[in-house]
C-alpha positions as CSV (number, residue, x, y, z in Angstrom):
1,M,41.9,21.7,-78.9
2,K,40.4,20.4,-75.7
3,L,40.4,16.6,-75.6
4,M,38.7,14.1,-73.3
5,V,39.9,10.5,-72.7
6,V,37.5,8.2,-70.9
7,G,39.2,5.6,-68.8
8,G,41.7,5.4,-66.0
9,G,44.4,2.8,-66.7
10,G,47.7,2.3,-68.4
11,R,46.1,2.1,-71.8
12,E,44.6,5.5,-71.3
13,H,47.9,6.9,-70.1
14,A,49.6,5.7,-73.2
15,I,46.8,7.2,-75.4
16,I,47.1,10.5,-73.6
17,R,50.9,10.7,-73.9
18,K,50.6,10.1,-77.7
19,L,47.8,12.6,-78.1
20,K,49.9,15.2,-76.3
21,E,52.4,15.1,-79.2
22,N,50.0,17.1,-81.4
23,P,50.8,20.8,-81.0
24,A,47.1,21.8,-81.4
25,V,46.2,20.0,-78.2
26,T,45.8,22.5,-75.3
27,E,44.1,20.4,-72.7
28,I,43.5,16.8,-72.0
29,Y,41.0,15.6,-69.4
30,A,41.0,12.0,-68.2
31,L,37.7,10.6,-66.8
32,P,38.5,9.4,-64.2
33,G,42.2,9.0,-64.9
34,N,44.4,8.1,-61.9
35,G,46.9,9.7,-59.5
36,G,49.8,8.6,-61.6
37,M,48.9,10.4,-64.8
38,T,48.3,13.9,-63.4
39,A,51.4,15.3,-65.1
40,D,49.9,14.4,-68.5
41,A,46.2,15.1,-68.0
42,T,43.7,16.8,-65.8
43,C,41.9,14.0,-63.9
44,V,38.2,14.4,-63.3
45,D,36.4,12.2,-60.8
46,I,33.7,10.8,-63.2
47,A,33.5,7.1,-63.5
48,A,34.0,5.6,-67.0
49,K,30.6,4.0,-66.8
50,D,28.8,7.2,-65.8
51,I,27.6,8.0,-69.3
52,D,25.4,10.9,-68.2
53,G,28.2,12.4,-66.2
54,I,30.7,12.0,-69.1
55,V,28.3,13.7,-71.6
56,Q,27.5,16.5,-69.2
57,F,31.2,17.2,-68.6
58,A,31.9,17.2,-72.3
59,V,29.2,19.7,-73.0
60,D,30.0,21.9,-70.0
61,N,33.7,22.1,-71.0
62,A,33.2,22.4,-74.7
63,I,35.3,19.3,-75.5
64,D,36.4,19.3,-79.1
65,Y,37.2,15.6,-79.4
66,A,36.6,12.6,-77.2
67,V,38.3,9.2,-77.0
68,V,36.3,6.4,-75.3
69,A,38.9,3.8,-74.5
70,P,37.4,1.0,-72.2
71,D,35.0,-1.7,-73.2
72,D,32.3,-1.0,-70.7
73,P,31.4,2.6,-71.7
74,L,31.6,1.6,-75.4
75,V,29.1,-1.2,-74.9
76,L,26.9,1.1,-72.8
77,G,26.7,3.6,-75.6
78,A,29.1,6.4,-74.6
79,V,29.9,7.2,-78.2
80,D,26.3,7.3,-79.2
81,A,25.4,9.7,-76.3
82,L,28.4,12.0,-77.0
83,E,27.7,12.2,-80.7
84,E,24.1,13.0,-80.1
85,K,25.4,16.2,-78.4
86,G,27.6,17.0,-81.4
87,I,30.9,15.9,-79.8
88,P,33.1,13.9,-82.3
89,C,34.4,10.7,-80.9
90,F,36.9,7.9,-81.4
91,G,35.3,4.6,-80.7
92,P,32.5,2.4,-82.0
93,R,28.8,2.9,-81.3
94,A,27.1,0.4,-79.0
95,N,25.6,-1.6,-81.8
96,A,29.2,-2.2,-83.1
97,A,30.8,-2.6,-79.7
98,I,28.7,-5.7,-79.2
99,I,31.5,-7.5,-81.1
100,E,33.2,-7.6,-77.8
101,G,30.2,-7.2,-75.5
102,S,28.8,-10.6,-76.5
103,K,31.0,-13.5,-77.3
104,V,27.9,-15.3,-78.6
105,F,27.3,-12.5,-81.1
106,S,30.9,-12.5,-82.3
107,K,31.1,-16.3,-82.7
108,D,27.8,-16.4,-84.6
109,L,29.0,-13.5,-86.8
110,M,32.2,-15.5,-87.7
111,K,30.1,-18.6,-88.4
112,K,27.7,-16.7,-90.6
113,Y,30.3,-15.0,-92.7
114,G,32.9,-17.8,-92.8
115,I,35.6,-16.1,-90.7
116,P,38.0,-18.7,-89.3
117,T,37.6,-19.4,-85.6
118,A,37.3,-22.3,-83.2
119,A,34.3,-24.6,-83.3
120,Y,31.9,-23.8,-80.4
121,E,28.6,-24.4,-78.7
122,V,26.5,-21.9,-76.8
123,F,24.6,-22.7,-73.6
124,T,22.0,-20.9,-71.5
125,D,21.2,-23.9,-69.3
126,M,23.9,-25.1,-66.9
127,E,22.8,-28.7,-66.8
128,A,22.9,-28.9,-70.6
129,A,26.4,-27.4,-70.6
130,L,27.6,-29.9,-68.0
131,A,26.1,-32.8,-70.0
132,Y,27.8,-31.6,-73.1
133,L,31.1,-31.6,-71.3
134,D,30.8,-35.3,-70.5
135,T,31.8,-36.1,-74.0
136,A,33.5,-32.9,-75.2
137,P,37.2,-33.2,-76.1
138,V,39.7,-31.7,-73.6
139,P,41.4,-29.4,-73.2
140,T,38.5,-27.1,-73.8
141,V,37.8,-23.4,-73.5
142,I,35.0,-21.9,-71.4
143,K,34.0,-18.3,-72.0
144,A,31.5,-16.1,-70.3
145,D,29.3,-14.4,-72.9
146,G,29.6,-10.8,-71.6
147,L,32.4,-8.5,-70.4
148,A,34.5,-9.8,-67.5
149,L,37.5,-7.5,-67.3
150,G,39.5,-9.8,-69.5
151,K,39.2,-12.7,-67.1
152,G,36.0,-14.4,-68.4
153,V,38.0,-17.2,-70.2
154,V,39.0,-20.5,-68.7
155,I,41.3,-23.0,-70.5
156,A,40.3,-26.3,-68.8
157,A,42.7,-29.2,-69.0
158,T,40.2,-31.7,-67.7
159,R,36.4,-32.2,-67.8
160,D,36.3,-31.5,-64.0
161,E,38.0,-28.2,-64.5
162,A,35.6,-27.3,-67.4
163,K,32.6,-28.2,-65.3
164,A,33.9,-26.1,-62.4
165,A,34.3,-23.2,-64.7
166,V,30.8,-23.5,-66.0
167,R,29.4,-23.7,-62.4
168,S,31.3,-20.7,-61.3
169,M,30.0,-18.6,-64.2
170,M,26.4,-19.8,-64.5
171,Q,25.6,-20.9,-60.9
172,D,28.0,-18.8,-58.7
173,K,27.7,-15.7,-61.0
174,V,31.4,-14.8,-60.5
175,F,31.0,-12.5,-63.6
176,G,27.4,-11.5,-62.8
177,A,25.1,-11.4,-65.8
178,S,28.0,-11.9,-68.1
179,G,27.8,-15.6,-67.3
180,D,24.1,-16.1,-68.1
181,R,25.3,-17.6,-71.3
182,V,28.5,-19.5,-71.8
183,V,30.5,-20.5,-74.9
184,V,32.2,-23.9,-74.9
185,E,34.9,-23.7,-77.5
186,E,37.4,-25.9,-79.2
187,F,40.9,-25.7,-77.8
188,L,43.3,-24.3,-80.5
189,T,47.1,-24.6,-80.5
190,G,49.7,-22.3,-82.0
191,P,51.4,-19.0,-81.3
192,E,49.0,-16.2,-80.1
193,V,49.1,-12.8,-81.8
194,S,47.4,-9.5,-81.0
195,V,46.7,-7.2,-83.9
196,L,45.0,-3.8,-83.2
197,A,43.7,-2.0,-86.3
198,F,42.3,1.4,-87.1
199,T,39.1,1.2,-89.2
200,D,36.5,3.7,-90.3
201,G,34.2,1.0,-91.5
202,K,35.6,1.1,-95.0
203,A,39.4,1.0,-94.8
204,L,41.4,-0.9,-92.2
205,V,44.9,-0.2,-91.2
206,P,46.6,-2.8,-88.9
207,M,49.0,-1.6,-86.3
208,V,52.2,-3.3,-85.3
209,S,51.5,-6.8,-84.0
210,S,52.2,-7.7,-80.4
211,M,52.6,-10.6,-78.0
212,D,50.8,-10.5,-74.6
213,H,51.7,-12.5,-71.5
214,K,48.4,-13.3,-69.7
215,R,49.5,-15.7,-66.9
216,A,50.6,-14.2,-63.6
217,G,53.8,-16.3,-63.2
218,D,56.9,-17.0,-65.2
219,N,56.8,-19.6,-67.9
220,D,53.1,-18.9,-68.3
221,T,52.1,-20.4,-64.9
222,G,49.5,-19.2,-62.4
223,L,46.2,-17.4,-62.8
224,N,45.0,-15.6,-65.9
225,T,45.4,-11.8,-65.6
226,G,44.6,-8.7,-67.6
227,G,48.2,-9.0,-69.0
228,M,51.6,-9.0,-67.3
229,G,53.6,-7.6,-70.2
230,T,53.9,-7.3,-74.0
231,V,56.4,-7.1,-76.8
232,A,56.0,-5.7,-80.3
233,P,56.3,-6.7,-83.1
234,N,55.3,-10.4,-82.7
235,P,58.0,-12.5,-84.5
236,Y,55.5,-15.2,-85.4
237,Y,53.4,-12.7,-87.4
238,T,55.1,-12.7,-90.7
239,A,54.3,-10.6,-93.8
240,D,52.7,-13.6,-95.5
241,I,50.5,-14.3,-92.4
242,A,49.6,-10.6,-92.2
243,A,48.4,-10.7,-95.9
244,E,46.4,-13.8,-95.2
245,C,44.7,-12.3,-92.2
246,M,43.8,-9.2,-94.1
247,E,42.1,-11.3,-96.8
248,T,40.4,-14.0,-94.6
249,I,39.8,-12.2,-91.2
250,F,40.3,-8.4,-91.1
251,M,38.3,-7.1,-94.1
252,P,35.7,-9.9,-93.9
253,T,35.0,-8.8,-90.3
254,V,34.6,-5.1,-91.4
255,N,32.4,-6.2,-94.2
256,A,30.3,-8.5,-92.0
257,M,29.7,-5.7,-89.5
258,N,28.6,-3.4,-92.3
259,A,26.3,-6.2,-93.7
260,E,24.7,-6.5,-90.2
261,G,24.1,-2.7,-90.1
262,R,26.7,-2.4,-87.3
263,T,29.5,-0.3,-89.0
264,F,32.5,-0.4,-86.8
265,K,34.6,2.8,-86.5
266,G,37.5,2.9,-84.0
267,C,40.1,0.4,-82.9
268,L,39.2,-3.2,-83.7
269,Y,41.4,-5.7,-81.8
270,F,42.0,-9.1,-83.3
271,G,43.2,-11.9,-80.9
272,L,44.5,-14.5,-83.2
273,M,45.9,-18.0,-83.0
274,L,48.3,-19.2,-85.7
275,T,47.1,-22.8,-85.9
276,P,48.5,-25.5,-88.1
277,N,45.3,-24.9,-90.2
278,G,46.0,-21.2,-90.6
279,P,45.2,-18.0,-88.5
280,K,42.0,-18.2,-86.5
281,V,40.2,-15.6,-84.4
282,I,40.2,-16.3,-80.6
283,E,38.5,-13.1,-79.7
284,Y,37.6,-9.6,-80.8
285,N,37.9,-6.5,-78.7
286,C,36.1,-3.2,-79.6
287,R,39.0,-1.0,-78.3
288,F,42.7,-0.7,-77.8
289,G,44.1,-3.7,-75.8
290,D,45.8,-3.3,-72.4
291,P,48.8,-3.7,-72.2
292,E,49.2,-4.1,-76.0
293,T,48.6,-0.3,-76.4
294,Q,51.7,0.4,-74.3
295,V,54.0,-1.2,-76.9
296,V,52.1,-0.4,-80.1
297,L,51.6,3.4,-79.7
298,P,55.2,4.1,-78.8
299,L,56.1,2.7,-82.2
300,L,53.5,4.9,-84.0
301,K,55.3,7.6,-86.0
302,S,52.2,9.2,-87.4
303,D,50.2,11.7,-85.3
304,L,47.6,9.8,-83.3
305,L,45.0,12.5,-83.1
306,T,45.1,13.0,-86.9
307,V,44.7,9.2,-87.4
308,M,41.8,9.1,-84.9
309,Q,40.0,12.0,-86.5
310,S,40.4,10.3,-90.0
311,V,38.6,7.3,-88.5
312,T,35.8,9.5,-87.2
313,N,35.5,11.4,-90.5
314,G,35.7,8.3,-92.7
315,T,39.0,9.4,-94.4
316,L,41.3,6.7,-93.1
317,A,42.2,5.5,-96.6
318,D,43.7,9.0,-97.3
319,T,45.7,9.2,-94.1
320,A,49.3,8.1,-93.6
321,V,49.7,5.6,-90.7
322,E,53.3,4.8,-90.2
323,F,55.2,2.8,-87.6
324,D,58.8,2.6,-86.5
325,D,60.6,-0.5,-87.5
326,G,62.1,-0.9,-84.0
327,H,61.0,-3.1,-81.1
328,A,59.1,-2.4,-77.8
329,C,58.8,-4.2,-74.5
330,C,56.4,-3.4,-71.7
331,V,56.9,-4.9,-68.2
332,I,53.9,-4.7,-65.9
333,L,54.6,-4.1,-62.2
334,A,51.8,-5.6,-60.1
335,S,50.9,-5.9,-56.5
336,K,51.9,-9.3,-55.1
337,G,48.8,-11.4,-55.0
338,Y,47.2,-10.1,-58.2
339,P,44.9,-11.2,-59.7
340,A,43.5,-12.5,-56.4
341,A,43.8,-10.5,-53.1
342,Y,46.4,-7.8,-52.8
343,D,47.2,-4.7,-50.7
344,K,46.5,-1.1,-51.8
345,G,47.7,2.2,-50.5
346,L,51.4,1.4,-50.6
347,P,53.8,4.4,-51.3
348,L,55.0,4.4,-54.9
349,T,58.2,5.9,-56.1
350,I,58.9,6.4,-59.8
351,P,62.3,8.0,-60.6
352,A,62.3,10.7,-63.3
353,E,64.1,8.5,-65.8
354,A,61.6,5.7,-65.5
355,A,58.6,8.1,-65.3
356,A,59.2,9.1,-68.9
357,H,58.7,5.5,-70.0
358,T,55.9,4.6,-67.5
359,Y,52.2,4.2,-68.0
360,V,50.4,4.2,-64.7
361,A,47.4,1.9,-64.3
362,G,46.5,1.7,-60.6
363,A,47.7,4.6,-58.4
364,A,46.1,7.3,-56.3
365,I,47.3,10.4,-54.4
366,K,46.7,10.1,-50.7
367,D,47.7,12.9,-48.4
368,G,49.9,14.2,-51.1
369,V,51.7,10.9,-51.6
370,L,51.4,8.7,-54.7
371,V,50.3,5.2,-53.6
372,T,49.3,2.0,-55.3
373,N,45.6,1.5,-56.0
374,G,45.3,-1.6,-58.1
375,G,46.5,-5.0,-59.0
376,R,48.4,-3.9,-62.0
377,V,50.1,-0.7,-60.8
378,L,52.0,0.4,-63.9
379,G,53.8,-0.6,-67.0
380,V,57.3,0.4,-68.1
381,T,57.9,0.5,-71.8
382,A,61.2,0.7,-73.7
383,V,61.8,1.1,-77.4
384,A,65.0,-0.1,-79.0
385,G,66.5,-1.3,-82.3
386,T,66.4,-4.9,-81.3
387,L,64.0,-6.9,-79.1
388,K,66.9,-8.0,-76.8
389,E,67.8,-4.3,-76.2
390,A,64.1,-3.3,-75.6
391,I,63.6,-6.1,-73.0
392,A,66.8,-5.3,-71.2
393,E,66.0,-1.6,-71.0
394,A,62.4,-2.2,-69.9
395,Y,63.6,-4.3,-67.0
396,R,66.4,-1.9,-66.1
397,L,63.9,0.9,-65.8
398,A,61.3,-1.2,-64.0
399,D,63.8,-2.2,-61.4
400,T,64.2,1.4,-60.4
401,V,60.5,1.8,-59.5
402,S,59.8,0.9,-55.9
403,F,56.7,0.0,-53.8
404,D,56.2,-2.7,-51.2
405,N,54.9,-6.0,-52.6
406,K,56.1,-5.1,-56.1
407,Y,55.9,-8.1,-58.4
408,C,56.6,-8.7,-62.1
409,R,57.3,-11.6,-64.4
410,R,60.9,-11.9,-65.3
411,D,60.4,-13.6,-68.6
412,I,58.5,-11.0,-70.7
413,G,59.7,-11.4,-74.3
414,A,61.5,-14.7,-73.7
415,R,59.2,-16.6,-76.0
416,A,59.6,-14.0,-78.7
417,M,63.4,-14.1,-78.3
418,K,63.3,-17.9,-78.9
419,A,61.2,-17.4,-82.0
420,T,63.6,-14.8,-83.3
421,E,66.6,-17.0,-82.6
422,G,64.9,-19.8,-84.4
423,N,64.6,-17.9,-87.7
């Protein structure tokens, strides 16, 4: 089989590595991929948002199955366009991907169908939003409506911070048209949990839970990033909580999307907060999370391609989806300065031992040399019998990777360890 994976980051590298395990796979193309994943896929210089280019390549190369991984092409209708040419895909159609493409849509969906989430208000007028913030409780959460590379959310501790966030989104257009509408949301407290789930629009199978670390600095300080590391499973996510989420959040979301004529098929990501009043949805994503994928898929014992095809074919309920009962830790190595300004083009050395556990996110080949080409350069993932062992091994391997201005948090998994010790 010839496969095509749309995207070019660490998430896509993890997906490609897992798909390669199926012996029927003869070729995997990554569009566009990156210079650090050339040992696992043939990288093709077609941008993830170039829908016409993606479809033409798939047709010209007789692709048997396509995986559309990032949010942008999903929201833009890549799956719709590929399926119209008879190419089976993993990923939701555009009318379902809106669950991530518009935070206003997702909040209104949850309100309509009684799915627990934070209280909120929506604004299209900046002055109205600013006036509301004069009396809104703080802390508060400000969200740009549309896609913003995982950075369109500001947790404001004061009213001044909240107003500054609104102005940057609505007046300064830091996220472009994504900030034309903003959501002002109640600040929730409690442990955060990420749960990715396979769904064919009928059945839903949750994957192993995970814990992301969004802030750039140790002890959750600094700017929000796309994610500086993850561990799985999340110790706060107990069997009882999982059962409650299935009953009050997961299946109600699938059913709500069906009722709206927007059947979701693919990976549905639930960002949850375990509040004193029960689990609530912070956000939905219409795809695998990054870097959650880098700890979840290494724990998947079942064949990923088989599971993905069952989602496409509507046979997920009849397909075994099993996970290892071990633990995984992913440490992101970033360029110093990320998520603000940082240097690119720095020579990157990944020893063979580490390479087997590395998912490359931002790298390129320049004059035959592998160099950094992004803020998040790569993630190193280790799997072990205990969380402590997985964390130690991930850092041991990460420390063998070298490039100038290398930066990582040194406390990935620390919160999870404390939770584990407390039980």
